DSSP file (Angstrom, degrees, kcal/mol; ACC not computed):
  #  RESIDUE AA STRUCTURE BP1 BP2  ACC     N-H-->O    O-->H-N    N-H-->O    O-->H-N    TCO  KAPPA ALPHA  PHI   PSI    X-CA   Y-CA   Z-CA
    1    1 A M              0   0    0      0, 0.0     2,-0.5     0, 0.0     0, 0.0   0.000 360.0 360.0 360.0 131.4    0.0    0.0    0.0
    2    2 A V        -     0   0    0      2,-0.0     2,-0.5     0, 0.0     0, 0.0  -0.861 360.0-162.8-100.5 127.9    1.4    3.4   -1.0
    3    3 A R        -     0   0    0     -2,-0.5     2,-0.4     2,-0.0     0, 0.0  -0.919   9.7-142.3-110.4 133.9    0.7    6.3    1.3
    4    4 A E        -     0   0    0     -2,-0.5     2,-0.5     2,-0.0    -2,-0.0  -0.773  10.3-154.5 -92.9 138.9    1.1    9.8    0.2
    5    5 A I        -     0   0    0     -2,-0.4     2,-0.5     2,-0.0    -2,-0.0  -0.955   6.8-164.0-115.5 124.7    2.4   12.3    2.6
    6    6 A F        -     0   0    0     -2,-0.5     2,-0.8     2,-0.0    -2,-0.0  -0.913   8.6-151.4-108.1 131.0    1.5   16.0    2.2
    7    7 A N        -     0   0    0     -2,-0.5     2,-0.6     2,-0.0    -2,-0.0  -0.894  15.9-172.1-102.4 111.9    3.5   18.7    3.9
    8    8 A Y        -     0   0    0     -2,-0.8    -2,-0.0     2,-0.0     0, 0.0  -0.922   6.8-177.3-109.3 121.9    1.2   21.6    4.5
    9    9 A K        -     0   0    0     -2,-0.6    -2,-0.0     0, 0.0     0, 0.0  -0.915  21.2-140.2-116.4 103.4    2.8   24.7    5.8
   10   10 A P        -     0   0    0      0, 0.0    -2,-0.0     0, 0.0     0, 0.0  -0.261  18.8-120.9 -63.8 150.7    0.3   27.5    6.5
   11   11 A G        -     0   0    0      1,-0.2     3,-0.1     3,-0.0    87,-0.0  -0.135  50.8 -60.7 -75.6-179.5    1.2   31.0    5.6
   12   12 A P        -     0   0    0      0, 0.0    -1,-0.2     0, 0.0     0, 0.0  -0.307  68.6 -89.8 -62.9 149.2    1.4   33.7    8.1
   13   13 A P        -     0   0    0      0, 0.0     0, 0.0     0, 0.0     0, 0.0  -0.255  37.6-122.8 -58.7 147.5   -1.9   34.5    9.9
   14   14 A V        -     0   0    0     -3,-0.1    84,-0.0    82,-0.0    -3,-0.0  -0.837  27.9-138.0 -94.3 114.0   -4.0   37.1    8.1
   15   15 A P        -     0   0    0      0, 0.0    81,-0.8     0, 0.0     2,-0.1  -0.413  18.3-111.6 -73.0 146.4   -4.6   39.9   10.6
   16   16 A P  E     -A   95   0A   0      0, 0.0     2,-0.4     0, 0.0    79,-0.2  -0.473  31.7-156.1 -70.9 148.9   -8.1   41.4   10.8
   17   17 A V  E     -A   94   0A   0     77,-2.4    77,-2.8    -2,-0.1     0, 0.0  -0.936  23.4-106.2-123.9 150.2   -8.4   45.0    9.6
   18   18 A S        -     0   0    0     -2,-0.4    75,-0.2    75,-0.2     2,-0.1  -0.577  40.8-123.4 -73.3 131.8  -11.0   47.6   10.6
   19   19 A P        -     0   0    0      0, 0.0     2,-0.1     0, 0.0    -1,-0.1  -0.406  21.9-114.7 -72.0 153.3  -13.4   48.0    7.7
   20   20 A T     >  -     0   0    0      1,-0.1     4,-2.2    -2,-0.1     5,-0.2  -0.426  28.0-110.5 -74.1 161.8  -13.9   51.4    6.2
   21   21 A E  H  > S+     0   0    0      1,-0.2     4,-2.6     2,-0.2     5,-0.2   0.876 120.8  55.0 -61.9 -35.5  -17.3   53.0    6.7
   22   22 A D  H  > S+     0   0    0      2,-0.2     4,-2.4     1,-0.2    -1,-0.2   0.870 106.7  50.7 -65.6 -35.7  -17.9   52.6    2.9
   23   23 A Q  H  > S+     0   0    0      2,-0.2     4,-2.4     1,-0.2    -2,-0.2   0.932 112.7  45.4 -67.6 -45.3  -17.1   48.8    3.2
   24   24 A L  H  X S+     0   0    0     -4,-2.2     4,-2.7     2,-0.2     5,-0.2   0.915 111.8  52.2 -62.8 -42.9  -19.6   48.4    6.0
   25   25 A R  H  X S+     0   0    0     -4,-2.6     4,-2.8     1,-0.2    -2,-0.2   0.935 111.2  47.5 -59.1 -46.4  -22.2   50.5    4.2
   26   26 A N  H  X S+     0   0    0     -4,-2.4     4,-2.0     2,-0.2    -1,-0.2   0.894 111.5  50.6 -64.2 -39.6  -21.8   48.3    1.1
   27   27 A I  H  X S+     0   0    0     -4,-2.4     4,-0.8     2,-0.2    -2,-0.2   0.936 113.1  45.1 -61.8 -47.2  -22.0   45.1    3.2
   28   28 A F  H >< S+     0   0    0     -4,-2.7     3,-1.0     1,-0.2    -2,-0.2   0.924 113.0  50.8 -64.4 -44.3  -25.2   46.3    4.9
   29   29 A K  H >< S+     0   0    0     -4,-2.8     3,-1.7     1,-0.3    -1,-0.2   0.845 100.9  63.0 -64.0 -33.5  -26.7   47.5    1.6
   30   30 A K  H 3< S+     0   0    0     -4,-2.0    -1,-0.3     1,-0.3    -2,-0.2   0.809  99.6  55.9 -58.9 -29.9  -26.0   44.1    0.0
   31   31 A Y  T << S+     0   0    0     -3,-1.0     2,-2.0    -4,-0.8    -1,-0.3   0.353  72.4 103.6 -89.8   6.3  -28.4   42.5    2.5
   32   32 A D    X   +     0   0    0     -3,-1.7     3,-1.4     1,-0.2     5,-0.2  -0.602  50.9 172.1 -81.6  77.5  -31.3   44.8    1.5
   33   33 A T  T 3  S+     0   0    0     -2,-2.0    -1,-0.2     1,-0.3     6,-0.1   0.743  70.0  46.6 -67.6 -27.8  -32.7   41.7   -0.3
   34   34 A N  T 3  S-     0   0    0      4,-0.2    -1,-0.3    -3,-0.2    -2,-0.1   0.389 103.4-129.5 -98.2   6.0  -36.1   43.2   -1.2
   35   35 A N    <   +     0   0    0     -3,-1.4    -2,-0.1    -6,-0.1    -3,-0.0   0.821  64.3 135.3  53.3  40.6  -34.5   46.5   -2.4
   36   36 A D  S    S-     0   0    0      2,-0.4    -1,-0.1    40,-0.0     3,-0.1   0.315  75.1-114.9 -97.0   7.9  -36.8   48.7   -0.4
   37   37 A K  S    S+     0   0    0      1,-0.2    40,-0.8    -5,-0.2     2,-0.3   0.739  88.0  95.0  63.6  24.7  -33.8   50.9    0.7
   38   38 A K  E     -B   76   0B   0     38,-0.2     2,-0.6    39,-0.1    -2,-0.4  -0.976  69.9-133.9-139.6 152.2  -34.4   49.7    4.4
   39   39 A L  E     -B   75   0B   0     36,-2.1    36,-2.0    -2,-0.3    -7,-0.1  -0.939  21.2-157.1-110.6 116.6  -32.8   47.0    6.4
   40   40 A S     >  -     0   0    0     -2,-0.6     4,-2.4    34,-0.2     5,-0.2  -0.231  36.8 -97.3 -77.2 175.2  -35.3   44.9    8.4
   41   41 A R  H  > S+     0   0    0     32,-0.4     4,-2.8     2,-0.2     5,-0.2   0.929 126.9  49.5 -59.0 -44.3  -34.3   42.9   11.5
   42   42 A E  H  > S+     0   0    0      1,-0.2     4,-2.1     2,-0.2    -1,-0.2   0.913 111.5  48.5 -64.9 -41.6  -34.0   39.7    9.4
   43   43 A E  H  > S+     0   0    0      2,-0.2     4,-2.0     1,-0.2    -1,-0.2   0.902 113.2  48.0 -62.8 -41.0  -31.8   41.5    6.8
   44   44 A L  H  X S+     0   0    0     -4,-2.4     4,-3.0     2,-0.2     5,-0.3   0.909 108.5  54.9 -61.9 -44.2  -29.7   43.0    9.6
   45   45 A K  H  X S+     0   0    0     -4,-2.8     4,-2.0     1,-0.2    -2,-0.2   0.914 109.3  46.6 -59.3 -44.1  -29.4   39.6   11.2
   46   46 A K  H  X S+     0   0    0     -4,-2.1     4,-2.3     2,-0.2    -1,-0.2   0.886 112.1  51.2 -68.0 -37.0  -28.0   38.1    7.9
   47   47 A A  H  X S+     0   0    0     -4,-2.0     4,-1.9     2,-0.2    -2,-0.2   0.929 111.3  46.3 -66.8 -44.2  -25.6   41.0    7.5
   48   48 A F  H  <>S+     0   0    0     -4,-3.0     5,-2.7     2,-0.2     4,-0.4   0.846 110.6  54.1 -68.5 -32.2  -24.2   40.6   11.1
   49   49 A D  H ><5S+     0   0    0     -4,-2.0     3,-1.4    -5,-0.3    -2,-0.2   0.940 108.0  49.3 -60.8 -47.3  -24.0   36.9   10.4
   50   50 A Y  H 3<5S+     0   0    0     -4,-2.3    -2,-0.2     1,-0.3    -1,-0.2   0.877 107.3  56.4 -58.7 -38.6  -21.9   37.6    7.3
   51   51 A L  T 3<5S-     0   0    0     -4,-1.9    42,-0.4    -5,-0.1    -1,-0.3   0.576 125.5-102.3 -73.3  -8.1  -19.7   40.0    9.4
   52   52 A G  T < 5 +     0   0    0     -3,-1.4    -3,-0.2    -4,-0.4    -2,-0.1   0.619  59.5 165.9 101.0  12.5  -19.0   37.1   11.8
   53   53 A S      < -     0   0    0     -5,-2.7    -1,-0.2     1,-0.1     4,-0.1  -0.378  32.6-147.7 -64.8 137.7  -21.2   37.8   14.8
   54   54 A L  S    S+     0   0    0      1,-0.3    -1,-0.1     2,-0.1    -5,-0.1   0.819  99.2  26.2 -73.2 -30.1  -21.6   34.9   17.2
   55   55 A I  S >> S+     0   0    0      1,-0.1     4,-2.0    -7,-0.1     3,-0.6  -0.691  73.1 172.7-132.1  78.2  -25.2   35.9   18.0
   56   56 A P  H 3> S+     0   0    0      0, 0.0     4,-2.5     0, 0.0     5,-0.2   0.816  76.3  59.6 -65.1 -29.6  -26.4   37.9   14.9
   57   57 A G  H 3> S+     0   0    0      2,-0.2     4,-2.1     1,-0.2     5,-0.1   0.905 107.0  47.2 -61.6 -40.8  -30.0   38.2   16.1
   58   58 A F  H <> S+     0   0    0     -3,-0.6     4,-2.6     2,-0.2     5,-0.2   0.928 112.5  49.1 -65.2 -45.0  -28.7   40.0   19.2
   59   59 A R  H  X S+     0   0    0     -4,-2.0     4,-2.9     1,-0.2    -2,-0.2   0.883 109.6  52.5 -61.9 -37.7  -26.5   42.3   17.1
   60   60 A A  H  X S+     0   0    0     -4,-2.5     4,-2.2     2,-0.2    -1,-0.2   0.920 111.3  46.9 -64.6 -43.1  -29.5   43.0   14.8
   61   61 A D  H  X S+     0   0    0     -4,-2.1     4,-2.2     2,-0.2    -2,-0.2   0.910 115.3  45.2 -66.5 -41.2  -31.6   44.0   17.8
   62   62 A R  H  X S+     0   0    0     -4,-2.6     4,-2.1     2,-0.2    -2,-0.2   0.879 110.6  54.0 -69.0 -37.8  -28.9   46.2   19.2
   63   63 A G  H  X S+     0   0    0     -4,-2.9     4,-2.2    -5,-0.2     5,-0.3   0.898 110.3  46.9 -61.8 -40.4  -28.2   47.7   15.8
   64   64 A L  H  X S+     0   0    0     -4,-2.2     4,-2.6     2,-0.2    -2,-0.2   0.921 109.3  55.1 -65.1 -43.3  -31.9   48.6   15.5
   65   65 A H  H  < S+     0   0    0     -4,-2.2    -2,-0.2     1,-0.2    -1,-0.2   0.893 115.5  37.8 -55.2 -42.3  -31.9   50.0   19.0
   66   66 A H  H  < S+     0   0    0     -4,-2.1    -1,-0.2     1,-0.1    -2,-0.2   0.808 129.3  27.9 -80.1 -32.4  -29.0   52.3   18.2
   67   67 A A  H  < S+     0   0    0     -4,-2.2     2,-2.0    -5,-0.2     3,-0.2   0.719  88.8  92.3-108.5 -24.6  -29.9   53.3   14.6
   68   68 A D    ><  +     0   0    0     -4,-2.6     3,-1.1    -5,-0.3     5,-0.1  -0.485  44.4 166.9 -80.7  78.4  -33.7   53.2   14.2
   69   69 A A  T 3  S+     0   0    0     -2,-2.0    -1,-0.2     1,-0.3     6,-0.1   0.856  75.1  45.4 -62.8 -40.2  -34.5   56.8   15.1
   70   70 A N  T 3  S-     0   0    0      4,-0.2    -1,-0.3    -3,-0.2    -2,-0.1   0.449 103.6-130.6 -87.0   0.4  -38.1   56.8   13.8
   71   71 A K    <   +     0   0    0     -3,-1.1    -2,-0.1    -7,-0.2     4,-0.1   0.788  63.5 134.6  58.0  35.0  -38.8   53.4   15.5
   72   72 A D  S    S-     0   0    0      2,-0.4    -1,-0.1     0, 0.0     3,-0.1   0.382  77.7-107.5 -92.5   3.9  -40.4   51.8   12.4
   73   73 A G  S    S+     0   0    0      1,-0.3   -32,-0.4    -5,-0.1     2,-0.3   0.559  90.7  82.3  84.4   8.5  -38.4   48.5   12.9
   74   74 A C  S    S-     0   0    0    -34,-0.1     2,-0.6   -10,-0.1    -2,-0.4  -0.932  75.0-123.6-139.7 161.3  -36.0   49.1   10.0
   75   75 A V  E     -B   39   0B   0    -36,-2.0   -36,-2.1    -2,-0.3     2,-0.1  -0.947  33.5-166.4-105.9 114.7  -32.8   51.0    9.3
   76   76 A N  E >>  -B   38   0B   0     -2,-0.6     3,-1.2   -38,-0.2     4,-0.8  -0.380  39.5 -91.4 -93.7 177.2  -33.3   53.4    6.4
   77   77 A E  G >4 S+     0   0    0    -40,-0.8     3,-0.5     1,-0.3     4,-0.4   0.842 126.0  55.0 -59.9 -34.4  -30.6   55.2    4.5
   78   78 A G  G 34 S+     0   0    0      1,-0.2    -1,-0.3     2,-0.1     3,-0.2   0.742 111.7  44.5 -70.0 -21.5  -30.8   58.3    6.7
   79   79 A E  G X> S+     0   0    0     -3,-1.2     4,-1.4     1,-0.1     3,-0.8   0.494  86.6  94.9 -97.1  -7.2  -30.2   56.1    9.8
   80   80 A M  H <X S+     0   0    0     -4,-0.8     4,-2.5    -3,-0.5     5,-0.2   0.834  75.2  61.4 -58.3 -36.6  -27.4   54.0    8.2
   81   81 A D  H 3> S+     0   0    0     -4,-0.4     4,-2.4     1,-0.2    -1,-0.3   0.905 104.6  49.6 -60.2 -39.0  -24.6   56.2    9.6
   82   82 A E  H <> S+     0   0    0     -3,-0.8     4,-2.2     2,-0.2    -1,-0.2   0.885 109.1  51.5 -67.6 -37.9  -25.7   55.3   13.1
   83   83 A L  H  X S+     0   0    0     -4,-1.4     4,-2.4     2,-0.2    -2,-0.2   0.920 110.7  49.1 -61.1 -43.4  -25.8   51.6   12.3
   84   84 A I  H  X S+     0   0    0     -4,-2.5     4,-2.4     2,-0.2     5,-0.2   0.902 108.9  51.9 -64.9 -42.4  -22.2   51.9   10.9
   85   85 A K  H  X S+     0   0    0     -4,-2.4     4,-2.5    -5,-0.2    -1,-0.2   0.907 110.4  50.0 -58.6 -41.5  -21.0   53.7   14.1
   86   86 A Y  H  X S+     0   0    0     -4,-2.2     4,-2.2     2,-0.2    -2,-0.2   0.945 109.7  49.3 -61.7 -48.7  -22.5   50.9   16.2
   87   87 A A  H  <>S+     0   0    0     -4,-2.4     5,-2.1     1,-0.2     4,-0.4   0.898 114.7  45.3 -59.0 -43.9  -20.8   48.2   14.1
   88   88 A V  H ><5S+     0   0    0     -4,-2.4     3,-1.2     3,-0.2    -1,-0.2   0.927 110.8  53.8 -64.6 -45.9  -17.5   49.9   14.4
   89   89 A R  H 3<5S+     0   0    0     -4,-2.5    -2,-0.2     1,-0.3    -1,-0.2   0.864 107.9  49.2 -59.4 -40.2  -17.9   50.6   18.1
   90   90 A V  T 3<5S-     0   0    0     -4,-2.2    -1,-0.3    -5,-0.1    -2,-0.2   0.502 121.2-107.4 -84.9  -2.0  -18.5   47.0   18.9
   91   91 A G  T < 5 +     0   0    0     -3,-1.2    -3,-0.2    -4,-0.4     2,-0.2   0.758  50.0 171.4  95.1  27.8  -15.5   45.9   16.9
   92   92 A F      < -     0   0    0     -5,-2.1     2,-0.3   -73,-0.0    -1,-0.2  -0.511  14.2-173.0 -71.2 139.6  -16.5   44.3   13.7
   93   93 A T        -     0   0    0    -42,-0.4     2,-0.4    -2,-0.2   -75,-0.2  -0.838  21.1-133.8-128.3 162.3  -13.6   43.6   11.4
   94   94 A V  E     -A   17   0A   0    -77,-2.8   -77,-2.4    -2,-0.3     2,-0.4  -0.976  22.7-134.5-117.8 134.0  -13.1   42.4    7.9
   95   95 A R  E     -A   16   0A   0     -2,-0.4     2,-0.3   -79,-0.2   -77,-0.0  -0.735  12.7-131.6 -90.4 135.1  -10.4   39.8    7.2
   96   96 A R        -     0   0    0    -81,-0.8     2,-0.3    -2,-0.4   -82,-0.0  -0.621  25.4-128.3 -77.5 140.0   -8.1   40.2    4.3
   97   97 A R        -     0   0    0     -2,-0.3     2,-0.3     1,-0.0    -1,-0.0  -0.685  15.8-117.2 -91.0 142.5   -7.8   37.1    2.2
   98   98 A N              0   0    0     -2,-0.3    -1,-0.0     1,-0.1   -84,-0.0  -0.603 360.0 360.0 -71.8 136.8   -4.5   35.5    1.2
   99   99 A S              0   0    0     -2,-0.3    -1,-0.1     0, 0.0    -2,-0.0   0.476 360.0 360.0 -83.1 360.0   -4.0   35.6   -2.5
């Protein structure tokens, strides 16, 4: 029986980097799946899941609490800056990929 041996040497770890506000804005907008220019709780939950949240539902609720000024249950474009400030404040990062 012939056994193959593979030597895998991982590259250096890829450090997390803080996302720019534009990157976060684009990520959140990507999750506006019904294109109504608002982010519902479910859309926020999916966005925070994508960003790596361990409990995305909690983050969605807290994001709404911090950003939903008119209390309609969604984050609209005018409220987006507050959502982004919240995400940065709680430490969401974007990982760079090794090429």
